[in-house]
C-alpha positions as CSV (number, residue, x, y, z in Angstrom):
1,X,-3.8,0.5,0.2
2,X,-0.7,-1.0,-1.4
3,X,1.3,-4.2,-1.0
4,X,5.0,-4.6,-0.7
5,X,7.6,-6.2,1.6
6,X,8.1,-4.3,4.8
7,X,9.9,-4.1,8.1
8,X,10.9,-1.7,10.9
9,X,12.6,1.6,10.2
10,X,16.3,2.0,9.6
11,X,18.2,4.9,11.1
12,X,20.4,6.9,8.8
13,X,23.5,8.5,10.4
14,X,24.1,12.2,9.7
15,X,27.7,11.7,8.6
16,X,27.4,8.5,6.6
17,X,24.6,6.0,5.8
18,X,24.5,2.6,4.2
19,X,21.5,0.4,4.2
20,X,22.5,-3.0,5.6
21,X,23.7,-5.5,3.1
22,X,21.1,-8.0,2.0
23,X,20.3,-10.0,-1.2
24,X,23.2,-10.1,-3.6
25,X,23.8,-11.3,-7.1
26,X,25.5,-14.5,-7.8
27,X,24.8,-18.2,-7.4
28,X,24.2,-19.3,-3.8
29,X,22.9,-22.7,-4.7
30,X,20.4,-24.1,-7.2
31,X,17.3,-22.6,-5.8
32,X,15.3,-23.5,-8.9
33,X,16.3,-27.1,-8.9
34,X,14.7,-30.2,-7.4
35,X,11.9,-32.6,-8.2
36,X,9.2,-29.9,-8.2
37,X,11.0,-27.0,-9.9
38,X,8.7,-27.2,-12.8
39,X,5.5,-27.1,-10.7
40,X,2.7,-24.6,-10.7
41,X,1.0,-22.8,-7.9
42,X,-2.3,-20.8,-7.9
43,X,-3.0,-18.0,-5.4
44,X,-5.9,-15.7,-4.6
45,X,-6.1,-12.3,-6.3
46,X,-8.4,-9.5,-7.3
47,X,-8.8,-7.6,-10.6
48,X,-6.1,-4.9,-10.9
49,X,-7.7,-1.4,-11.1
50,X,-5.4,-0.2,-13.9
51,X,-2.6,-1.5,-16.0
52,X,0.5,-2.9,-14.3
53,X,2.7,0.3,-14.2
54,X,4.4,0.5,-10.8
55,X,4.1,4.3,-10.2
56,X,0.5,4.2,-11.2
57,X,-0.6,1.2,-9.1
58,X,-1.8,2.1,-5.5
59,X,-4.1,-0.8,-4.7
60,X,-3.6,-4.5,-3.8
61,X,-5.0,-6.3,-6.9
62,X,-2.3,-5.0,-9.2
63,X,0.1,-4.2,-6.4
64,X,0.9,-7.8,-5.4
65,X,1.6,-8.7,-9.0
66,X,4.0,-5.7,-9.4
67,X,5.8,-6.7,-6.2
68,X,6.2,-10.2,-7.6
69,X,7.5,-8.9,-11.0
70,X,9.9,-6.3,-9.8
71,X,12.9,-6.1,-7.5
72,X,13.7,-2.6,-6.0
73,X,16.6,-1.0,-4.3
74,X,15.9,-2.4,-0.9
75,X,13.7,-5.1,0.6
76,X,11.8,-5.5,3.8
77,X,12.4,-8.8,5.6
78,X,9.5,-11.0,6.6
79,X,10.6,-11.1,10.3
80,X,10.2,-7.3,10.8
81,X,14.0,-6.7,10.7
82,X,15.6,-3.5,9.2
83,X,15.5,-2.9,5.4
84,X,18.3,-4.6,3.5
85,X,19.8,-3.8,0.2
86,X,18.3,-5.7,-2.8
87,X,19.3,-4.2,-6.1
88,X,21.3,-1.5,-4.3
89,X,24.9,-2.1,-3.8
90,X,25.1,0.8,-1.5
91,X,23.1,3.9,-0.4
92,X,25.3,6.6,1.0
93,X,24.8,10.1,2.4
94,X,26.7,12.6,4.4
95,X,23.8,14.9,5.3
96,X,20.5,13.0,4.6
97,X,19.9,15.3,1.7
98,X,22.2,14.1,-1.0
99,X,22.2,10.3,-1.5
100,X,24.5,8.4,-3.8
101,X,23.0,5.1,-4.9
102,X,25.1,2.4,-6.5
103,X,23.2,-0.6,-8.1
104,X,24.5,-4.1,-8.6
105,X,25.9,-4.9,-12.0
106,X,24.6,-7.6,-14.4
107,X,21.0,-7.8,-13.4
108,X,18.4,-7.9,-16.2
109,X,15.0,-6.9,-17.1
110,X,12.7,-9.7,-18.5
111,X,13.4,-8.5,-22.0
112,X,17.1,-9.3,-21.5
113,X,18.4,-5.7,-21.2
114,X,20.6,-4.8,-18.3
115,X,19.2,-2.8,-15.4
116,X,21.2,0.5,-15.2
117,X,21.1,3.7,-13.1
118,X,19.3,5.5,-16.0
119,X,16.4,3.1,-15.7
120,X,15.7,4.3,-12.2
121,X,16.2,8.0,-13.0
122,X,13.9,7.8,-16.1
123,X,11.3,5.8,-14.2
124,X,11.2,8.3,-11.3
125,X,11.0,11.3,-13.6
126,X,8.1,9.6,-15.5
127,X,6.3,8.8,-12.3
128,X,6.6,12.4,-11.0
129,X,5.6,14.3,-14.1
130,X,2.1,15.7,-14.0
131,X,1.3,15.0,-17.6
132,X,1.6,11.2,-17.0
133,X,-1.1,11.3,-14.2
134,X,0.6,8.6,-12.1
135,X,-1.4,7.9,-8.9
136,X,1.9,7.5,-7.0
137,X,3.5,10.8,-8.2
138,X,3.6,12.3,-4.7
139,X,6.0,9.6,-3.6
140,X,8.7,11.6,-5.5
141,X,7.8,14.9,-3.8
142,X,10.8,14.8,-1.5
143,X,13.1,15.1,-4.5
144,X,14.5,18.5,-5.6
145,X,12.7,19.8,-8.7
146,X,9.5,17.9,-8.1
147,X,7.5,21.2,-8.1
148,X,8.9,21.9,-11.6
149,X,7.5,18.7,-13.0
150,X,4.4,18.5,-10.9
151,X,3.3,22.1,-9.9
152,X,0.6,22.4,-7.2
153,X,-3.0,23.0,-8.3
154,X,-3.9,26.4,-6.8
155,X,-7.4,25.5,-5.7
156,X,-7.3,21.7,-5.5
157,X,-8.0,18.9,-8.0
158,X,-11.7,19.8,-8.4
159,X,-11.3,23.6,-8.4
160,X,-12.0,25.8,-11.4
161,X,-8.4,26.9,-11.8
162,X,-6.0,24.8,-13.8
163,X,-2.6,23.7,-12.3
164,X,0.3,25.5,-14.0
165,X,2.1,23.7,-16.8
166,X,5.2,21.9,-15.7
167,X,8.4,23.9,-16.1
168,X,10.6,20.9,-16.7
169,X,10.5,17.3,-18.0
170,X,12.9,16.1,-15.4
171,X,13.7,16.7,-11.7
172,X,16.9,18.6,-11.0
173,X,17.5,16.4,-8.0
174,X,18.2,13.3,-10.1
175,X,21.5,12.8,-11.8
176,X,23.0,9.7,-13.6
177,X,26.7,9.5,-12.5
178,X,27.6,6.4,-14.5
179,X,25.9,3.2,-15.7
180,X,25.5,1.9,-12.1
181,X,25.4,5.0,-10.0
182,X,22.9,7.8,-9.6
183,X,22.6,10.7,-7.2
184,X,19.4,11.9,-5.5
185,X,19.2,15.4,-4.0
186,X,16.2,16.1,-1.8
187,X,14.6,19.5,-1.2
188,X,15.6,19.1,2.5
189,X,17.3,16.5,4.6
190,X,15.1,13.4,5.2
191,X,16.5,10.6,7.2
192,X,13.7,8.2,6.4
193,X,14.3,8.4,2.6
194,X,16.3,5.1,2.3
195,X,13.5,3.3,4.1
196,X,11.0,4.3,1.4
197,X,13.0,2.9,-1.4
198,X,11.6,-0.6,-1.2
199,X,8.2,0.7,-2.2
200,X,7.2,-0.2,-5.8
201,X,7.0,3.4,-7.1
202,X,10.8,3.4,-6.9
203,X,11.5,0.4,-9.1
204,X,13.3,0.7,-12.5
205,X,11.6,0.7,-15.9
206,X,13.1,-0.8,-19.0
207,X,14.1,1.4,-22.0
208,X,11.2,-0.1,-24.0
209,X,8.7,1.5,-21.6
210,X,9.6,4.9,-22.9
211,X,9.1,3.9,-26.6
212,X,5.7,2.5,-25.8
213,X,2.6,3.9,-24.0
214,X,1.8,3.4,-20.4
215,X,-1.5,1.7,-21.3
216,X,0.2,-0.8,-23.7
217,X,3.0,-1.5,-21.3
218,X,0.6,-2.0,-18.4
219,X,-1.1,-4.9,-20.3
220,X,2.2,-6.5,-21.1
221,X,4.6,-5.4,-18.4
222,X,8.4,-6.0,-18.3
223,X,9.9,-6.2,-14.8
224,X,13.2,-7.2,-13.3
225,X,12.0,-9.6,-10.6
226,X,12.0,-13.4,-10.0
227,X,8.9,-14.0,-12.1
228,X,7.8,-12.5,-15.5
229,X,4.5,-11.7,-17.2
230,X,2.8,-14.3,-19.4
231,X,-0.8,-13.2,-19.8
232,X,-3.8,-11.4,-18.2
233,X,-7.4,-12.3,-18.7
234,X,-9.6,-9.7,-17.1
235,X,-11.5,-10.9,-14.1
236,X,-10.2,-14.4,-14.6
237,X,-6.5,-14.7,-14.0
238,X,-3.0,-13.3,-14.4
239,X,-0.3,-15.8,-15.4
240,X,3.4,-15.4,-14.5
241,X,6.4,-17.7,-14.9
242,X,9.9,-18.0,-13.4
243,X,12.5,-15.7,-14.9
244,X,15.5,-18.0,-15.3
245,X,18.0,-15.3,-15.9
246,X,17.2,-13.7,-12.5
247,X,20.5,-13.4,-10.5
248,X,19.4,-12.2,-7.1
249,X,19.1,-14.5,-4.0
250,X,15.3,-14.6,-3.9
251,X,14.8,-17.0,-6.8
252,X,11.6,-19.0,-6.9
253,X,11.6,-22.8,-6.7
254,X,8.6,-23.5,-8.9
255,X,8.0,-22.7,-12.6
256,X,4.6,-21.1,-13.0
257,X,2.3,-18.8,-11.0
258,X,-1.4,-18.2,-11.6
259,X,-3.1,-15.3,-9.8
260,X,-6.7,-16.3,-9.9
261,X,-9.1,-13.4,-9.8
262,X,-12.1,-13.9,-7.6
263,X,-15.3,-11.8,-7.2
264,X,-16.2,-13.7,-4.0
265,X,-13.8,-14.8,-1.2
266,X,-16.1,-17.6,-0.1
267,X,-15.6,-19.2,-3.5
268,X,-11.9,-18.8,-3.1
269,X,-12.0,-20.4,0.3
270,X,-13.9,-23.4,-1.1
271,X,-11.3,-23.7,-3.8
272,X,-8.6,-23.7,-1.1
273,X,-10.4,-26.5,0.8
274,X,-10.7,-28.5,-2.4
275,X,-7.1,-28.1,-3.3
276,X,-7.5,-26.1,-6.5
277,X,-6.2,-22.9,-4.8
278,X,-2.8,-23.0,-3.1
279,X,-2.7,-19.8,-1.1
280,X,-5.2,-17.3,0.4
281,X,-4.0,-14.3,2.4
282,X,-7.2,-13.9,4.4
283,X,-9.9,-16.4,5.0
284,X,-13.5,-15.1,4.8
285,X,-15.3,-13.9,7.9
286,X,-17.7,-16.8,7.6
287,X,-14.8,-19.1,8.3
288,X,-13.8,-17.2,11.5
289,X,-17.0,-18.1,13.4
290,X,-16.3,-20.7,16.0
291,X,-12.8,-21.0,14.6
292,X,-14.1,-23.0,11.7
293,X,-11.1,-22.2,9.7
294,X,-8.8,-23.9,12.2
295,X,-10.9,-27.1,12.1
296,X,-11.0,-26.9,8.3
297,X,-7.3,-26.3,7.8
298,X,-5.4,-27.5,10.9
299,X,-1.7,-26.6,10.6
300,X,-2.3,-25.2,7.2
301,X,-4.0,-22.2,8.7
302,X,-1.9,-19.4,10.3
303,X,-2.6,-16.2,12.2
304,X,-0.2,-13.2,12.0
305,X,-0.6,-9.5,13.0
306,X,0.0,-7.2,10.0
307,X,0.5,-3.4,9.6
308,X,-2.9,-2.9,8.0
309,X,-5.8,-0.8,9.3
310,X,-9.4,-1.1,8.2
311,X,-10.9,2.4,7.7
312,X,-13.9,4.3,6.4
313,X,-13.0,7.4,4.4
314,X,-15.1,10.5,3.9
315,X,-15.6,12.1,0.5
316,X,-14.7,15.6,1.7
317,X,-15.3,16.9,-1.9
318,X,-19.0,16.4,-1.1
319,X,-20.2,19.5,0.8
320,X,-22.4,17.3,3.1
321,X,-19.2,15.8,4.7
322,X,-17.1,19.0,5.0
323,X,-18.0,19.7,8.6
324,X,-15.4,18.2,11.0
325,X,-17.9,17.9,13.9
326,X,-20.2,15.7,11.7
327,X,-17.3,13.4,10.8
328,X,-16.2,13.1,14.5
329,X,-19.8,12.4,15.4
330,X,-20.0,9.6,12.9
331,X,-16.7,8.2,14.1
332,X,-17.7,8.3,17.8
333,X,-21.0,6.6,16.9
334,X,-19.2,3.4,15.7
335,X,-19.0,0.7,18.3
336,X,-15.6,-0.8,17.3
337,X,-15.5,-3.3,20.2
338,X,-18.8,-4.8,19.2
339,X,-17.7,-5.1,15.6
340,X,-14.5,-6.8,16.6
341,X,-16.4,-9.2,18.8
342,X,-19.5,-10.0,16.7
343,X,-18.2,-9.7,13.2
344,X,-14.5,-10.7,13.5
345,X,-14.8,-12.9,16.5
346,X,-12.0,-11.0,18.2
347,X,-9.5,-11.8,15.4
348,X,-9.0,-8.1,14.8
349,X,-8.5,-5.3,17.4
350,X,-10.6,-2.1,17.6
351,X,-8.5,0.8,16.2
352,X,-7.4,3.5,18.6
353,X,-4.6,5.3,16.7
354,X,-4.2,6.9,13.3
355,X,-1.3,4.6,12.3
356,X,-1.1,0.9,12.9
357,X,0.6,-0.2,16.1
358,X,3.3,-2.0,14.0
359,X,4.4,1.2,12.4
360,X,7.6,2.7,13.8
361,X,6.8,6.1,15.4
362,X,3.1,5.3,16.0
363,X,1.5,6.7,19.2
364,X,-1.1,4.4,20.8
365,X,-4.4,6.1,21.6
366,X,-3.9,9.2,19.5
367,X,-7.3,8.8,17.8
368,X,-9.7,10.5,20.3
369,X,-12.7,10.1,18.0
370,X,-12.1,6.3,17.9
371,X,-13.8,6.0,21.3
372,X,-17.4,4.9,21.2
373,X,-19.2,7.8,22.9
374,X,-22.9,8.1,22.0
375,X,-23.5,11.2,24.2
376,X,-20.6,13.2,22.7
377,X,-21.5,12.0,19.2
378,X,-25.0,13.3,19.6
379,X,-23.7,16.7,20.8
380,X,-21.3,16.9,17.9
381,X,-24.0,16.1,15.4
382,X,-26.2,18.8,16.9
383,X,-23.3,21.3,16.8
384,X,-22.8,20.3,13.1
385,X,-26.4,21.2,12.3
386,X,-27.5,17.6,11.9
387,X,-27.5,15.5,8.7
388,X,-30.3,15.6,6.1
389,X,-31.2,12.6,4.0
390,X,-29.7,9.2,3.7
391,X,-26.0,8.4,4.6
392,X,-24.9,5.5,2.5
393,X,-21.7,3.6,3.4
394,X,-20.1,2.0,0.3
395,X,-17.9,-1.1,0.1
396,X,-16.6,-3.5,-2.5
397,X,-18.8,-6.7,-2.4
398,X,-16.1,-9.1,-3.8
399,X,-14.6,-9.6,-0.3
400,X,-15.8,-10.0,3.3
401,X,-16.9,-6.4,4.0
402,X,-20.6,-6.6,3.9
403,X,-21.1,-7.6,7.6
404,X,-18.8,-5.1,9.2
405,X,-19.9,-2.3,6.9
406,X,-23.6,-3.0,7.7
407,X,-22.6,-3.0,11.4
408,X,-21.0,0.4,11.1
409,X,-24.1,1.8,9.3
410,X,-26.4,0.3,11.9
411,X,-24.3,1.7,14.8
412,X,-24.5,5.2,13.3
413,X,-28.2,4.8,12.7
414,X,-28.9,3.6,16.2
415,X,-26.7,6.2,17.9
416,X,-27.4,9.3,15.9
417,X,-30.8,8.6,14.3
418,X,-29.4,9.2,10.9
419,X,-31.0,7.2,8.1
420,X,-27.8,5.1,7.4
421,X,-27.3,2.0,5.4
422,X,-24.4,0.1,3.6
423,X,-24.3,-0.7,-0.1
424,X,-21.9,-2.9,-2.0
425,X,-20.2,-2.1,-5.3
426,X,-19.7,-5.4,-7.2
427,X,-15.9,-5.5,-7.7
428,X,-12.9,-3.9,-6.1
429,X,-11.7,-2.6,-9.5
430,X,-14.9,-0.7,-10.1
431,X,-15.0,0.5,-6.5
432,X,-11.5,1.9,-6.8
433,X,-12.3,3.6,-10.1
434,X,-15.2,5.4,-8.4
435,X,-13.0,6.4,-5.6
436,X,-10.3,7.8,-7.9
437,X,-12.9,9.6,-10.0
438,X,-14.2,11.3,-6.8
439,X,-17.7,9.8,-7.4
440,X,-18.4,8.5,-4.0
441,X,-21.7,9.8,-2.6
442,X,-21.1,8.7,1.0
443,X,-18.4,7.3,3.4
444,X,-16.7,4.3,1.9
445,X,-14.5,1.4,3.0
446,X,-10.8,1.9,2.8
447,X,-7.8,0.2,4.2
448,X,-4.1,1.2,4.4
449,X,-1.4,-1.4,4.2
450,X,2.0,0.0,5.1
451,X,4.1,0.7,2.0
452,X,7.3,1.2,4.0
453,X,7.9,0.9,7.7
454,X,7.5,4.3,9.3
455,X,4.6,6.4,10.7
456,X,5.3,8.9,7.9
457,X,3.7,6.5,5.5
458,X,0.5,6.8,7.4
459,X,0.5,10.6,7.0
460,X,2.0,11.8,3.8
461,X,0.0,9.6,1.3
462,X,-3.2,9.8,3.3
463,X,-3.6,13.2,4.9
464,X,-1.2,15.7,3.2
465,X,-2.8,17.8,0.4
466,X,-2.3,16.0,-2.9
467,X,-1.1,12.7,-1.2
468,X,-1.1,9.7,-3.5
469,X,-4.0,8.0,-1.5
470,X,-5.7,11.1,-0.2
471,X,-8.8,10.1,-2.1
472,X,-11.3,12.1,-0.2
473,X,-9.3,15.4,-1.0
474,X,-8.8,16.3,2.7
475,X,-6.6,19.4,3.0
476,X,-5.2,21.2,6.1
477,X,-2.3,23.7,5.5
478,X,-1.1,23.2,9.0
479,X,-0.9,19.5,8.6
480,X,1.0,20.0,5.4
481,X,3.4,22.4,7.1
482,X,4.1,20.1,10.1
483,X,4.6,17.2,7.8
484,X,7.1,19.1,5.7
485,X,9.0,20.1,8.9
486,X,9.0,16.4,9.9
487,X,10.5,15.3,6.6
488,X,13.2,18.0,6.9
489,X,14.1,17.0,10.5
490,X,17.7,16.0,11.2
491,X,16.9,12.6,12.7
492,X,14.0,10.1,13.0
493,X,13.1,11.1,16.5
494,X,12.7,14.7,15.6
495,X,10.8,13.7,12.5
496,X,8.4,11.6,14.5
497,X,7.8,14.4,16.9
498,X,6.7,16.7,14.1
499,X,4.6,13.9,12.6
500,X,2.8,13.5,16.0
501,X,1.9,17.2,15.9
502,X,0.5,16.8,12.4
503,X,-1.5,13.8,13.5
504,X,-3.1,15.8,16.4
505,X,-4.5,18.1,13.8
506,X,-5.7,15.2,11.7
507,X,-7.4,13.8,14.8
508,X,-9.2,17.1,15.3
509,X,-10.4,17.0,11.7
510,X,-11.3,13.3,11.5
511,X,-11.0,13.0,7.7
512,X,-11.5,9.2,8.0
513,X,-12.6,6.6,10.6
514,X,-10.0,4.0,11.7
515,X,-12.1,1.0,12.6
516,X,-9.9,-2.0,13.3
517,X,-6.3,-3.3,13.1
518,X,-5.8,-6.4,10.9
519,X,-4.5,-9.8,11.9
520,X,-4.4,-12.0,8.9
521,X,-5.7,-15.6,9.0
522,X,-4.0,-17.0,6.0
523,X,-3.8,-20.6,4.7
524,X,-2.3,-22.8,2.0
525,X,-3.1,-26.1,0.3
526,X,-1.7,-29.5,1.0
527,X,0.4,-29.2,-2.1
528,X,2.8,-26.8,-0.5
529,X,5.5,-28.3,1.7
530,X,6.7,-24.9,2.9
531,X,5.5,-21.3,2.5
532,X,6.0,-18.0,4.4
533,X,4.3,-14.7,4.3
534,X,5.7,-11.2,4.1
535,X,5.5,-8.7,6.9
536,X,2.1,-7.7,5.5
537,X,0.7,-11.2,5.1
538,X,1.2,-11.7,1.4
539,X,2.8,-14.9,0.0
540,X,6.6,-14.8,-0.1
541,X,7.3,-16.5,-3.4
542,X,10.9,-17.5,-2.8
543,X,9.8,-19.4,0.4
544,X,7.5,-21.7,-1.5
545,X,8.4,-25.3,-1.8
546,X,6.1,-27.9,-3.4
547,X,5.8,-31.5,-2.2
């Protein structure tokens, strides 16, 4: 899952489109002034999986830091409103296929160089090129010429055949018009494209990135956002500080930010209660029992629904899990209502659809295998030929996943008679490294946090062949075809209709198990006079005011 600011979808007219005006350059008041402008805040974090390179970061530990450090073309308001321009001055199209993007003049990277159109085009070409191995490469697959820089592997990532060598270093659909204008040509009309542009894969990179290596840059990144990088001590903390030359409206009102890296969220919660931690985006499950967190925190504890779904993914590259009837049997053996009640104390709702209810275009109830049905589950298991040996459900042990994952395993064991158990991997970073290396030997915890506000984001990255977060290597050519037809649809309604057809096939295959819909119980310290969260429950830095 990934973190970024989000909101509801924006419609793009066939004749002309302009994302609504939003943040602008220029001084709108001294937002960094005041008695506490030199203060420091400390927030909860986890160890980033890889270096801090935007197109290569697809998880939350590094994702939140990248979102703090970079400003993209559009932003997603906290209140769920339509996307607004951030660094984009305008985004125009006559046909939803060719987009002309003008960026604001005078904005800077943290190294003092000006952000120009070339920095977007070069960054997107780098992220898309197969040789660079960026995890988010598929986010550029809508752009004309993507297949020339990232040709499809003829038999999948783990097959014996090698993917063809790229034919080009750059995508033909990207063109720098002048210092502040670039043109994007898609392979087909796609009305949702402007909505996607707030995701961090689409941010610009400074010229210095291309004279360095991705590994070196990732350990000392240079962004263009309201805070800049200071230092990173693995498994301890990442330090950031205010970028005083930042000219956009979302300036921060404090000086320094420490992202403290935890291996245990109960320890983080105790730090929050003692006042040494200023923000935690989700209190641990142990604090939910009897509404303890409300007693502990009072008005400093908040509850907000967020477009995040807790899932269990299947390693379909493992032959034991390639039978769809087996996967459906396991899904129908999970008692989601009991997990919601006994583990989460009804703070999270049982999942019943493949996308989160807050995603525009989602259809409630379209996950037929999300219904707890022991009799049907047993029939499906028999049809699949049973399951031999132990079924281990894996999770990262540095957050509150042990209880609900054990409940899932126990439900499967009780319902199907499979020898099932749950096992923790010590840290999220190690866990994600195993996922990306396709080393999981059983179903594993996953979660998807909406990258941009549309149901398309719940299909393309997760269930289309080669999708950026299709970690289990699920593949269905008909799903791919319907998805492509959806992205080529003339308007959003037509696109959503095609996506719904694709989801019906995903439902029949059950490549993962939606378990629950999130509602974040977040909290802050007494040091903060004001703080808001983004649409996905992360701290909104420019809202923070210290006492």
